[in-house]
C-alpha positions as CSV (number, residue, x, y, z in Angstrom):
1,X,38.1,-12.2,3.9
2,X,38.1,-16.3,3.4
3,X,35.6,-17.8,5.1
4,X,36.3,-21.4,4.7
5,X,39.1,-21.5,7.6
6,X,36.1,-20.4,10.3
7,X,34.6,-22.6,12.7
8,X,30.8,-22.8,12.3
9,X,30.5,-21.1,16.0
10,X,32.6,-18.4,14.3
11,X,30.6,-18.1,11.2
12,X,27.7,-17.2,13.6
13,X,29.4,-14.9,15.6
14,X,30.4,-13.0,12.4
15,X,26.8,-13.3,11.3
16,X,25.5,-11.7,14.3
17,X,28.1,-8.6,14.0
18,X,27.4,-8.2,10.5
19,X,23.4,-7.9,11.2
20,X,24.2,-5.5,14.6
21,X,26.6,-3.2,11.9
22,X,24.3,-3.2,9.0
23,X,21.3,-2.3,11.4
24,X,23.4,0.3,12.7
25,X,24.3,1.7,9.1
26,X,20.8,1.6,8.1
27,X,20.1,3.9,11.0
28,X,22.9,6.2,10.4
29,X,21.5,6.4,6.6
30,X,18.0,7.4,7.7
31,X,19.3,10.1,10.3
32,X,21.6,11.5,7.5
33,X,18.5,11.2,5.0
34,X,16.6,13.4,7.8
35,X,19.1,16.1,7.9
36,X,19.1,16.4,4.1
37,X,15.4,16.4,3.7
38,X,15.8,19.0,6.8
39,X,18.0,21.4,5.2
40,X,16.5,21.3,1.3
41,X,13.1,22.2,2.9
42,X,14.7,25.0,5.3
43,X,16.7,26.2,2.2
44,X,13.9,26.4,0.2
45,X,11.7,28.3,3.2
46,X,9.4,25.6,3.4
47,X,8.7,24.2,7.1
48,X,9.1,20.9,7.2
49,X,5.6,20.1,8.9
50,X,4.1,21.8,5.5
51,X,6.3,19.7,3.3
52,X,5.0,16.3,4.7
53,X,1.1,17.2,4.8
54,X,1.4,18.3,1.2
55,X,1.9,14.9,0.3
56,X,-0.5,13.3,2.4
57,X,-3.3,16.1,1.7
58,X,-3.4,14.9,-2.2
59,X,-3.4,11.3,-1.0
60,X,-5.9,11.6,1.4
61,X,-8.5,13.8,-1.3
62,X,-7.9,11.2,-3.7
63,X,-8.8,8.5,-0.9
64,X,-11.9,10.3,0.1
65,X,-13.6,10.4,-2.8
66,X,-15.8,7.2,-2.0
67,X,-17.7,4.7,-3.8
68,X,-17.5,3.0,-7.0
69,X,-20.4,3.6,-9.4
70,X,-22.9,0.6,-9.5
71,X,-22.9,-1.2,-12.4
72,X,-25.5,-3.9,-11.9
73,X,-29.0,-3.7,-10.3
74,X,-31.2,-6.2,-9.6
75,X,-34.6,-5.6,-12.3
76,X,-36.8,-6.9,-9.2
77,X,-35.4,-5.1,-6.3
78,X,-33.8,-2.0,-7.1
79,X,-32.1,-1.7,-3.9
80,X,-29.7,-4.9,-4.5
81,X,-27.0,-3.2,-6.5
82,X,-23.4,-4.6,-7.5
83,X,-19.9,-2.2,-8.6
84,X,-19.0,-5.4,-10.2
85,X,-15.9,-5.5,-8.0
86,X,-15.4,-8.5,-5.4
87,X,-17.6,-11.7,-5.1
88,X,-20.6,-11.9,-6.9
89,X,-23.7,-11.3,-4.5
90,X,-26.1,-14.1,-4.1
91,X,-28.4,-12.7,-6.5
92,X,-26.3,-12.1,-9.3
93,X,-25.0,-15.8,-9.2
94,X,-28.8,-17.2,-9.3
95,X,-29.4,-14.8,-12.1
96,X,-26.9,-16.3,-14.2
97,X,-27.1,-19.9,-13.0
98,X,-31.1,-19.1,-14.3
99,X,-29.5,-18.9,-17.8
100,X,-30.0,-15.2,-18.2
101,X,-27.0,-12.7,-19.2
102,X,-24.8,-10.6,-16.9
103,X,-25.8,-7.9,-19.4
104,X,-29.2,-7.6,-18.8
105,X,-28.3,-6.2,-15.2
106,X,-25.8,-3.5,-16.3
107,X,-26.7,-0.1,-15.2
């Protein structure tokens, strides 16, 4: 298709038509993929609901394991702890700025 002969208005209309066609085809592809997944699940005798939940179960179990181990503790106040992730707490900054080593706080 030679686009050089089209006016700006024609090009914009063509662009809109392309966007609509792409959206329609994406929806068709998604529907086809759903149908294929359902057919595969049925062919092996697994309900689609179970198939979908089995992937999430492994994820949620790993995500639910919780917290990160503490790596640093304030020797003056044991309740002040830091995992070493994210911004340094104020007490860690003060410790380092005081000329002391971060390794001295390591648990």
